C-alpha positions as CSV (number, residue, x, y, z in Angstrom):
1,M,9.2,19.9,-14.3
2,D,9.2,19.2,-10.5
3,G,6.5,16.2,-11.0
4,I,4.0,18.2,-9.3
5,A,0.9,19.3,-11.2
6,R,-0.9,22.4,-9.7
7,V,-4.7,23.4,-10.2
8,R,-6.4,26.4,-8.7
9,L,-10.3,26.0,-8.4
10,T,-12.5,29.1,-9.3
11,G,-16.0,29.7,-7.9
12,G,-16.7,27.9,-4.7
13,C,-14.7,25.5,-2.7
14,S,-16.6,23.2,-0.5
15,S,-17.0,19.4,0.2
16,H,-20.4,20.1,2.0
17,G,-19.9,17.7,4.7
18,S,-19.6,14.9,2.6
19,T,-17.2,11.9,2.6
20,F,-16.5,12.5,-1.2
21,S,-14.7,15.5,-2.5
22,V,-13.8,16.9,-6.0
23,A,-10.5,16.3,-5.0
24,D,-11.2,12.3,-5.4
25,E,-11.8,12.9,-9.2
26,I,-9.0,15.6,-9.8
27,M,-6.2,13.8,-8.2
28,P,-6.2,10.8,-10.1
29,T,-6.8,12.4,-13.4
30,L,-3.7,14.6,-12.8
31,K,-1.8,11.6,-12.0
32,Q,-2.5,9.7,-15.2
33,F,0.6,11.4,-16.7
34,S,3.7,9.9,-16.2
35,S,5.3,13.1,-15.5
36,V,2.9,13.8,-12.6
37,R,3.9,12.0,-9.2
38,W,2.1,14.5,-6.8
39,G,-1.1,16.9,-7.2
40,K,-1.4,20.3,-5.2
41,I,-5.1,21.5,-5.5
42,Y,-5.6,25.5,-4.3
43,D,-8.7,27.1,-3.4
44,P,-9.6,30.1,-5.2
45,Q,-7.7,32.4,-2.8
46,G,-4.5,30.3,-3.7
47,D,-4.4,28.3,-0.5
48,T,-3.7,24.6,0.2
49,E,-2.8,22.6,3.1
50,R,0.7,21.7,2.2
51,P,2.0,24.1,-0.4
52,T,5.7,23.2,-0.4
53,G,7.3,19.4,-0.6
54,Q,6.6,16.5,-2.9
55,T,3.2,15.5,-1.3
56,D,-0.3,15.7,-2.4
57,S,-2.0,18.8,-1.1
58,I,-5.8,20.0,-1.1
59,P,-7.4,23.1,0.2
60,E,-8.8,22.9,3.9
61,C,-12.1,23.8,2.0
62,L,-12.5,20.2,0.3
63,E,-11.6,18.3,3.6
64,P,-14.5,16.1,4.3
């Protein structure tokens, strides 16, 4: 395993202009496992801001 957990959202994807995002809940949940160092969340179309590399990433639609 490469230490990256990948999650693809289904349905809608929006932060609704909020300072809180569902990503704020998903990332800590993924990282509770010792094998996970980074989380990548993809929108329903399969896009995320940083698809490659050892870094966390969320889709643009979840940006506050």
